N, C-alpha and C positions, 0 to 999 in steps of 0.2 A: 683700544682705549681711545676715547674722544679727547682731542686736545682742546684745552680751554684757552681763551685769549684775554689778556688783560687790556685795560683801557689804553695803556701806553703802547702796547703792541698794535692794537687796532688803529690808534692815532697815527702811528708811523706808517702803517700799510696804506691808510687813506691819503696821507700826505704824499707818499711816493706815487700812488696811483694818479692823483691829480697832476703831479709833475709829468708823468709819462703820457697821460691822456690829453692834457691841455697845455702843457708847457708853462704851467703857472705854479706859484707858491700858494699855499692855502689862503693867505690873506688877500690874494687877488682873485680867488675863485668865487663865482656866484653860486647861489643856492642849487640850481639845476646841475651844475658841474660837480659840486660836492655830492649831490644825491647820486648821480650816475656813477661816479667813482666809488662811492660807498657800496653801491649795488654790485659793482664789478669785484670789489674786494671780497664781499660775501660769496659771490659766484666762484671766485678763485679758491676760497677756503673749502667750499663744497667739492670742487673739482679735485683738489688735493686729497680730501678725505675719500672720495670715490676711487681715485687712483691707488691709494693704499689698500682699500678693500679688494680691488681687482687682483692685487698681488697675493692676497691671503687665500688659503685653501677654502673651497666652498664645501657645503654639505652634499652637493650633487642635486639639490632641489632648487627649482626656480618657480616663481609665481608670475602669472600673466593675468592682467586685469584689463578687460576691454569695456569701454563705455563710449557711447556717442556724445555724451556730455561730460563736461569737466569744469567745475567752478572752483578754481584754486584760491580765490581771495587774495589777500595781500602777501606777496611773496617775501618781501623784505622783513616784515614783521614775523611771519611764520618761520623763516629760516633763522633769523637772529634768536628767536625764542628756542627753537628746536636744537640749535647748535649750542645753546647755553651761554650766550654772551650778549643778550639784549641789554642788560644793565651796564656792562663794560662798553658796549657800543654807544649807548646814551651818554655815558661819561666822556668817552673819547670825543664825540661830536660836540659836547658842551665846551670842552677844552679848545676845540677848533673854532668855536663861535657859531655852531649850528645846533638846531633842536631836532631830535629824532622824530618827534611828532610831526614836524613840518615835512620831513621826508616821507612819512607814512601817507600824508595827504597828497603829496606829489605823485605817488605811484599810480599809474593808470590801471583801470580794471582790465584784466586779461580777456574777459567776455568770451570764454570758450564754451559756454553752455547756457542753458536757461531753465533751470527747474530743480526739483527735488532730487532727481536721479543724478544730476550733475554735482550737487552738493554732497550726496551720498558717496559718489565715486571719489570725489576729492577727499572726503573724510577717511575713506578706506585707504587711499594711497598715502595720505599724511600719517595715519596711524601705523601702517606697515613700515614706512620710512623711519618713523620715530623708534619703533621696536627693532629696527635693523633686519627686517624680513626682506 
């Protein structure tokens, strides 16, 4: 079962991450520091979720997908949506004085491919991840 995060939980995680990453309180953090710390919080949530799944029994089947191209798009937006807490994240950031849309604009393009097959590969992987495959 996927854990959901409230705005207050995400706010606390982001504040703690800024403290540990930059030795600052949230009111002293600049936009880029808040962005990076928010991305790290999302990464930590994904890692925790993955660690829990690794402990669970598997069906004995695995899927491997190989592609020379891969166009993932915006990771922060994708992960926040797929993890089901984009609205809570937006609210938490507003309470901290930041706008999630500004964070989306800050995220650099991964640039790991260049064409339709890269987009297709990314869609397949995103779909499989969302379905828990």
